[in-house]
C-alpha positions in Angstrom: 17.8 57.6 -41.3 18.4 61.2 -42.3 16.5 64.5 -42.2 16.1 67.0 -45.0 14.0 70.0 -45.8 11.2 70.2 -48.3 10.5 73.9 -48.7 10.3 75.3 -45.2 9.2 71.9 -43.6 11.8 69.6 -42.1 11.1 65.9 -43.0 12.7 62.7 -41.8 13.1 59.4 -43.7 12.3 56.3 -41.6 13.1 52.8 -42.7 11.4 49.8 -41.0 11.2 46.1 -41.6 7.8 44.5 -41.9 6.7 40.9 -42.3 4.8 39.6 -45.3 1.6 39.7 -43.3 2.2 43.3 -42.0 2.6 44.4 -45.6 -1.1 44.0 -46.0 -1.7 46.7 -43.4 0.5 49.2 -45.3 -1.2 48.8 -48.7 -4.4 50.4 -50.2 -6.8 50.2 -53.1 -6.0 47.8 -56.0 -2.8 46.6 -54.3 -5.0 45.0 -51.6 -6.9 43.0 -54.3 -3.6 41.8 -55.7 -2.3 40.7 -52.3 -5.6 38.9 -51.6 -5.1 36.9 -54.8 -1.5 36.2 -53.9 -2.6 34.9 -50.5 -5.3 32.7 -52.0 -2.6 31.1 -54.2 -0.3 30.7 -51.2 2.4 32.8 -52.8 3.2 35.4 -50.1 6.7 34.1 -49.5 7.3 34.2 -53.3 6.0 37.8 -53.4 8.5 38.8 -50.7 11.3 37.2 -52.7 10.2 39.0 -55.8 10.1 42.3 -54.0 13.6 41.7 -52.6 14.8 41.0 -56.2 13.2 44.1 -57.6 14.0 46.5 -54.8 17.4 45.5 -53.5 17.6 48.8 -51.5 15.1 50.2 -49.1 11.9 51.2 -50.9 9.0 53.5 -50.3 5.8 51.7 -49.6 4.2 53.7 -52.3 6.4 52.0 -54.9 5.4 48.6 -53.6 1.7 49.6 -53.6 2.0 50.9 -57.2 3.7 47.8 -58.4 1.0 45.6 -56.9 -1.8 47.8 -58.0 -0.8 48.9 -61.5 1.4 46.1 -62.5 -0.5 43.2 -61.0 -0.3 41.2 -64.3 3.5 41.4 -64.1 3.5 40.3 -60.5 1.1 37.4 -61.2 3.3 36.3 -64.1 6.5 36.4 -62.0 4.8 34.3 -59.3 3.3 31.8 -61.7 -0.3 32.8 -60.9 -2.9 32.5 -63.6 -5.9 34.9 -63.3 -8.9 35.0 -65.5 -9.2 38.2 -67.5 -12.5 40.1 -67.1 
């Protein structure tokens, strides 16, 4: 953990460990839809393994959310999930 300044505002970076199930509480918008599909396919543990492979250093929740929201097809492919295209 370290502090820094953005403009005249002091900020602090906090890193925390969360479980696969707690991850859902941290996500929003389209990422929640992606996680719902992953849960339905019983692939949450595989998702955590994928995230560990992709982000081998601490990562901001926004990066995880963006991956799950905007790159859902990539995530599904990596997890072996087939989804119907609309």
